[in-house]
C-alpha positions as CSV (number, residue, x, y, z in Angstrom):
1,M,23.5,-71.5,-194.7
2,K,20.1,-71.0,-194.2
3,L,18.2,-70.5,-190.8
4,R,14.5,-70.0,-190.0
5,V,14.0,-67.9,-187.0
6,K,10.3,-67.0,-186.2
7,G,9.4,-67.3,-189.6
8,F,12.4,-65.3,-191.2
9,D,14.4,-67.1,-193.8
10,I,18.0,-66.0,-193.1
11,H,20.3,-66.9,-195.9
12,G,23.8,-66.5,-194.5
13,G,26.6,-65.7,-196.8
14,Y,24.2,-65.7,-199.7
15,L,26.3,-63.2,-201.9
16,S,30.1,-64.0,-202.6
17,A,32.6,-61.2,-202.1
18,D,32.4,-60.6,-205.9
19,A,28.5,-60.2,-205.7
20,Q,28.7,-58.1,-202.8
21,R,31.0,-55.5,-204.8
22,D,28.6,-55.9,-207.8
23,V,25.7,-54.9,-205.6
24,L,27.6,-52.1,-204.0
25,E,28.5,-50.7,-207.4
26,A,25.1,-50.6,-208.3
27,V,24.1,-48.9,-205.2
28,R,26.8,-46.2,-205.6
29,G,25.1,-45.7,-209.2
30,V,21.9,-45.0,-207.4
31,V,23.2,-42.8,-204.8
32,A,24.9,-40.9,-207.5
33,Q,21.3,-40.0,-208.9
34,A,19.4,-39.9,-205.7
35,P,21.6,-38.9,-202.8
36,F,21.0,-40.0,-199.2
37,F,18.9,-38.1,-197.0
38,R,17.9,-38.2,-193.4
39,P,13.9,-38.1,-193.1
40,D,11.9,-37.1,-190.1
41,T,9.7,-39.3,-187.9
42,P,6.1,-38.1,-187.7
43,Y,7.2,-36.9,-184.2
44,G,9.6,-34.4,-185.6
45,K,12.7,-36.3,-184.6
46,P,15.5,-37.0,-187.4
47,M,16.0,-40.7,-188.0
48,S,19.4,-42.0,-187.3
49,V,19.8,-43.7,-190.6
50,R,20.2,-42.0,-193.8
51,M,18.2,-43.4,-196.8
52,T,17.6,-43.3,-200.7
53,A,15.8,-45.7,-203.0
54,A,15.4,-47.1,-206.6
55,G,12.3,-48.0,-208.3
56,S,8.8,-46.6,-209.2
57,Y,8.6,-45.7,-205.5
58,G,10.9,-44.6,-202.6
59,W,9.9,-44.7,-199.1
60,F,9.5,-41.3,-197.1
61,S,8.7,-40.0,-193.7
62,D,7.9,-36.7,-192.2
63,K,5.2,-35.0,-189.8
64,S,2.4,-36.1,-192.6
65,G,3.6,-39.8,-191.8
66,Y,5.1,-42.9,-193.5
67,R,4.2,-43.4,-197.0
68,Y,5.7,-44.2,-200.5
69,V,6.6,-41.3,-202.8
70,A,7.5,-41.3,-206.5
71,A,10.2,-38.9,-206.4
72,H,13.3,-38.0,-204.4
73,P,12.9,-35.0,-201.9
74,S,15.0,-32.9,-204.1
75,G,12.3,-33.4,-207.2
76,P,13.4,-36.0,-209.8
77,P,12.0,-39.5,-209.9
78,W,13.8,-42.4,-208.2
79,P,16.4,-44.2,-210.3
80,A,15.6,-47.5,-211.9
81,I,16.1,-50.7,-209.5
82,P,19.6,-52.1,-210.9
83,P,19.5,-55.2,-213.0
84,V,21.8,-56.8,-210.5
85,V,19.4,-56.2,-207.6
86,L,16.3,-57.6,-209.6
87,D,18.4,-60.7,-210.4
88,L,18.9,-61.2,-206.6
89,W,15.1,-61.0,-205.9
90,R,14.3,-63.5,-208.7
91,D,16.7,-65.7,-207.2
92,V,16.0,-65.8,-203.6
93,T,12.2,-65.6,-203.9
94,G,11.6,-67.3,-207.4
95,L,8.8,-65.0,-208.1
96,A,8.1,-63.4,-211.5
97,R,6.5,-60.4,-209.8
98,L,9.0,-57.7,-209.4
99,P,9.4,-55.2,-206.6
100,E,8.6,-51.5,-207.3
101,C,10.8,-50.5,-204.7
102,C,14.5,-50.9,-203.3
103,L,14.8,-49.0,-200.1
104,I,18.5,-48.4,-199.6
105,N,19.3,-47.5,-195.7
106,Y,22.9,-46.6,-194.5
107,Y,23.5,-47.3,-190.9
108,A,26.8,-45.4,-189.4
109,A,28.2,-47.0,-186.4
110,D,25.8,-45.2,-184.0
111,A,22.5,-45.8,-186.0
112,R,19.7,-48.0,-185.0
113,M,16.0,-49.0,-186.4
114,G,13.4,-49.5,-183.6
115,L,11.2,-52.5,-184.0
116,H,8.6,-51.9,-186.7
117,Q,6.4,-53.5,-189.3
118,D,6.7,-53.1,-193.0
119,R,2.8,-52.4,-193.7
120,D,2.6,-49.4,-196.1
121,E,2.3,-52.0,-199.1
122,A,-0.9,-52.7,-200.8
123,D,-0.8,-56.4,-200.7
124,M,0.9,-58.4,-198.0
125,Q,1.1,-61.6,-200.0
126,W,4.6,-60.5,-201.3
127,P,7.6,-60.9,-199.3
128,V,10.1,-58.3,-198.3
129,V,13.7,-59.1,-199.0
130,S,16.6,-57.6,-197.1
131,V,20.1,-57.6,-198.1
132,S,23.1,-56.7,-195.9
133,L,26.4,-55.1,-196.9
134,G,29.3,-54.0,-194.8
135,D,29.3,-54.0,-191.0
136,D,27.4,-56.7,-189.0
137,G,23.8,-55.5,-187.8
138,L,22.2,-56.9,-184.6
139,F,18.7,-57.9,-186.4
140,R,16.0,-58.4,-183.8
141,M,12.8,-60.3,-184.9
142,G,9.5,-60.0,-182.9
143,N,5.9,-61.1,-183.6
144,V,3.0,-59.9,-185.4
145,T,1.8,-57.8,-182.4
146,R,4.0,-55.8,-180.1
147,G,5.6,-57.4,-177.1
148,G,6.6,-60.9,-176.4
149,K,9.6,-62.7,-176.9
150,T,12.2,-61.5,-179.6
151,E,15.0,-63.3,-180.9
152,S,18.1,-61.6,-182.4
153,V,21.0,-62.5,-185.0
154,W,23.9,-60.9,-186.3
155,L,23.5,-60.1,-190.0
156,K,26.8,-60.1,-191.8
157,S,27.7,-58.6,-195.3
158,G,26.3,-60.9,-198.1
159,D,23.4,-62.0,-195.8
160,V,20.1,-62.0,-197.3
161,V,16.7,-62.2,-195.2
162,V,13.4,-63.1,-196.9
163,M,10.3,-62.0,-194.7
164,G,7.1,-63.8,-196.0
165,G,4.3,-65.8,-194.6
166,D,4.0,-65.5,-191.0
167,A,7.0,-63.1,-190.9
168,R,5.7,-60.6,-193.3
169,L,4.1,-58.5,-190.8
170,A,6.4,-59.4,-187.8
171,Y,8.1,-56.5,-185.9
172,H,11.9,-56.1,-186.6
173,G,14.6,-53.8,-186.0
174,V,18.5,-53.2,-185.8
175,D,19.6,-52.7,-182.4
176,R,23.3,-51.9,-183.2
177,I,26.2,-52.0,-185.7
178,R,29.5,-53.8,-185.1
179,A,31.8,-51.1,-186.4
180,G,34.9,-52.4,-188.5
181,S,33.4,-55.8,-188.7
182,S,33.6,-55.5,-192.6
183,R,36.1,-53.9,-195.1
184,L,33.5,-53.7,-197.8
185,L,32.6,-49.8,-197.4
186,P,35.7,-47.9,-197.1
187,K,34.1,-45.4,-194.6
188,G,32.7,-48.4,-192.6
189,G,29.1,-48.7,-191.7
190,R,26.1,-51.0,-193.1
191,L,23.9,-50.8,-196.2
192,N,20.6,-52.5,-196.1
193,L,18.5,-52.9,-199.0
194,T,15.0,-53.9,-198.8
195,L,13.0,-54.8,-201.7
196,R,9.3,-54.3,-201.6
197,V,6.3,-54.8,-204.0
198,V,4.3,-51.8,-203.3
199,E,1.2,-51.9,-205.4
């Protein structure tokens, strides 16, 4: 089922149960090489999500600000984006241009992500693709400027969101996690993959 909300294309149930397990196994391969870490915001406060990445770039934050970096905080370069994830990008966007970053965020039951824009990329013509695995997350969608009316939808495991066009620079965030709503992750929580063209 596909919904369009405030310019966000929400593909409900896009990934079958088997496909979700395939992507999860790929994520585990990435995490084995590039373990999750918890970045600080520029204000010195630890983020509530843990993250890692695959591709030529990973997203990073510390007192110097938000930016893309070519290596994990421990030093090694990020692992390659798994083929199953690149196939998903191709399927849902129809684009030959491939992303250079697959940011992987892990939300425990108490994790949140405040309203923000994805604007650290060089060219905003390319969409951002978001993949949900595990527990439901309440996804809030805003506008291209702060303030104004927002709308929210529960994203479930296997849902895919494409943020392009008018939604590419819209504010969005995750207000809460519905703990125990999925059995995909043995220890619970939510994984969110976002695929971005960086350069």
